[in-house]
N, C-alpha and C positions, 0 to 999 in steps of 0.2 A: 475669352479672357483667361489668362493664366490661372491654373488651379489654386496657387497660393494667394494670388490677388483676390480671387473670388472668396476664399476662406476668410481672409482678413476683412474684406468688404462686408461680408455677411455678419461677421462678428461685430464690426463697428455699428452696423444698422441695428442688429438685435439688441446690443447692450447700450445703444444710444451714446456711444463714446464721442462722436463728432456730429454736430448738427449742420445743416445747410447754412452757409454764410459764416461759419466759424473761422477765426484766425488761429492757426495751430503753430506753436513753436516747438521744433523738434530738438531735443537734447541729443547732441551728436558728438561722439568722441573721436570719430574717424575709424573706429573698430568695426568688425564685421556685422554685429547685430544692429547697431544704430545706423550704419551705412545702408543695410538692407531696409530698415525702417524708412529712412529718408527716400530711397528709391521707390518703395512701395506706396508711400503716401503721395509722392509726386505723381505716380501713375494713377492714383485714385482721386486726386483733387478735383479734376474737372467733372468726373462722373458723379461725385458726391457733393460738389459745389462748396469746397472750402479752400482756404488760402494757407500756404505753408511758408515758413522761414526757418532757419536753423540757428542753433546756439552752440558754440564751442567754448569750453573752458580750458585754458592752458595752465596746467598745474606748475609748469616751470620747475619740474623736479628731476628731470633727466637730461642727459647730454643731448638727446635727440628731440627735446621738446619743441625747439624751433623748426625742426624738420617736419614733425607731426603737424604743427600749425600751418606750415607752408603747404603740406599735402591737402588739408581740409580747405584752405583758401583756393587752391587750384581746382579741386574737385567741385566746390560750390560755384566757382566762376564758369567752369566747363558745363555744368548742368543747370546754370541760370537760376541758382537759389540764393536768395539774400542771406548773408551770414552775419551773425552777431558774435563778437569775440570778447571774452573777459579773461584777464590774467591774474594769477595769484599774486598777492602782495607780499607773500613770504613772511607774514606777521602772524604768529600763533594767536588764534582767537578761540581755540577749543582744546580738547584733550588730545593733543598730538596732531601730527600733520593730516591724517585722514579726516579727523573731525573738523579741522580748520578748513580743508578744501571743500568738504561737504557744506559747511556754513557759507563759505564764499560763493559756491555755485548757486545755492538757494537764494542768497542775497542778490546776486547778479541777475538771476532769472526773474525774481520779484520786481526788480527795477525795470527790466525790459517789458514785463507784462503790464505794469502800470503805465509806462511811457508810451508803448505802442498798442495798448488795448488788445492783448491776446486773450482768447477764450480758453485755450487748452495748452498744456505742455505734454508732448508725447515722448515717452522714453522707450528704449529698446529691450526691456526685460523680456526674456523668453520662458518657455516651459522648463527648460533646463535650469535657468536661474531660480525659478520657483521651487523646483525639486531640491536644488542645492540648499536653498534657504530653509526649507522644511527639515532636511537632514541635519543641518548645522544646529538649528534650534532644538531639534529632538535630542541631539547629543548634549545640549546644554541644559536640558531639563525644563523646556518651555511647556506651558499649558496650551489650551486650544487657541488662544489669541496669538500665540507665537507660531505654532505649527500650521496655522491656516494658510501661511504663505504670503506672497506679495499681493496686495489688493489690485484689482483691475483698474480702479480709479480711487483717487484720494484728493479731495479738493479739486484743483484744476489739472492735476496730473492724471494722465491716461496711459495705459500700457496695451496697445493694440496687438502686440506679438505674444502675449502671455499664454496663448494656446498653441503656439508654434514652436517646434523644436529647433535647436541651433543647427542641426544637420540639414534640416529643410532650408534654412536661410543660406547656409553655405552653398547648397546646390543652386539656389536662386542667384546668388552673386556670381557663381561660375557660369551659369547659363546666360546671364546678361552681361558677362565680361566686365564686371564692376570691381574696381580695385578698392582695397581698404588698408588701413594702417595697423600693423601689429604692435601692440603696446607690451614690451617685455616685462613691465612691472606687474602685469596680471599674474605672473608666476610667483610673485612675492607673497600672495595670499596662499599659504601652504595648505590650509584646510580646503579651500575651494579648488585649488590646483589638484589636490589628491582626489577629491570627489569627481572632478571632470576627467581625470586621466585613468582612474582605477575603479572607483566605486560605481559611478553611474554607468559606464560601459558594461560592467559586470551585471548590474541590475537589468539593463536593456536585454542582455543575452538571456538572463534568467526569466524575465517576464515575457520575452518572446512576443507572441501575438497580442499581449495586453499592453505593449508599449506603442504609442504614447497615450492611448485613450484611457487606460486604467488610472495612471497617476493624475492625468488631467481631470478625470471625473472625481477622484478622491479629493483633490485640492479644491475643486468647486464645491463639493459637499461640506468640507471643513469650513470654507468661507461663509457659506449660507448658514450653517449651524452657529458659527460664531456671531454672525449678524443677528440671528434670532435671539441668541443669549443676550446680546447687547440691548436689543429692543425690550426684552423682558426685564432686564436689570434696570434700565432707565425708567420703566414704569414703576418698578418697586422703589427706586430712588426717590421718586416724588412722594411716595407714601411714608418713607422713613425719614425724609429730610425735615429738619426743623431749624429754628433761628440760631441754635447753638452749634449744630453739626448734624450728626445722624443719631437717631434713636437706637440704643444698643439692642433693641429687640431684633435688629437685623441679624444678630448672631444666631437667632433661632431658625433662620433659613438654612437650606442645604448648603454645605460649605462652599461649593463652586459658585452658587448664586450669591451668597453672602460676600464672597471675595470680589466678585465682579461689581456688585453694588458699591462696595467701599472704594474700589478702584475708580469707578466712574464718578463717584462723589469727589474724590481728590482731583481727578482731571478737571472736573467742572469748576473748581476753585483755583485752577492753575498750578496744581502740584503734581509733579511726576515722581511717584514714590521710588526710593532707591531699592536695589535688588534685595529681596528677602523681607522687606518691611511689611508688605501686605500679609504674608504668611504669619509673621509675628503678631500683627494686629488681630488676625483671626484666631490664632491659637491661644494667645493670652487673654483676649476678650471673651472667649468661650469658657475660660477656666478661672478667671480672676474677676472680682467685682470692681476693683480699682487698680489701675496701673498706668505707667507711662511707657510709650514706645519711642525710642530715640535712634537716630541714625546720624547722618551728617549734621553740621551745625544748624542748617536751615530746616531740618525735619524733626518735628516733635508732635506726637499725638497723645492726648490724655483720654483715658477711658474711665468714666465715672459710673456711678450706680445707674444713671439714666441715659447717658449720651456718649458718643464718640466725638471728640473735639480736636480740631487741628489747631495746635498752639503756635507752630512755626518755630522761629528762633527763641 
């Protein structure tokens, strides 16, 4: 068996990403990473006893969008892979086009999952994507939950290539004479483009023999430590939770733990706190007996002598 196939097979088995009998929908853009994923899972499906189909979302945002769709249709037909296609309605439903497309993609995937009873959705995120994400969030001042990187699994989404470099995948595509479609809009993300062209190649050269095992291990450690902190915070949440909200004694915990408990409490009631709000709750709650924390119109928290209460609008 090809060395790359064995690496990914072992990862799937070790992490229990795909079970025998699973139906797996592959999120496929036509680009190199997801095309490699499609080919790799196709080659592993009989050995591991799972079924694959592919999903392609046409953003309809470029002059060559129809050419890209034609490419994926021809490729899937040639390789005998059933293909599901969804196209953007060009109606803004989020904060700008990127957010709109993301919501449309997730909505389309959700419908296919429910209709055709898929167990997993596989995406082509690589170790390079994970490192890029870490560096971007590090630059934006993220904490552990941000810099832990891309999760290996989330709900029904799995990322079998997360421990594989993009360079390794490009070699696989060339070796197996597999074509892929180059999306020029990838260059529009100036931060990621700069990281891919300048920063990461420089890091690879500097890290030398520690690449890629070093970053892969660090990202794994960050993810495990973040998960451990989540488990601890959820246990503490049950202690400080009451019928009004949270007991303000939570402010007596170490700041990082207190912050995570408050965040998990808000998530549990369906509230995604705006940027900077959690830090304000923590800082003002530790220094004031009574106060209000306000953000957008839908976000309002009252801190009393005894409790932290989510007021809402």
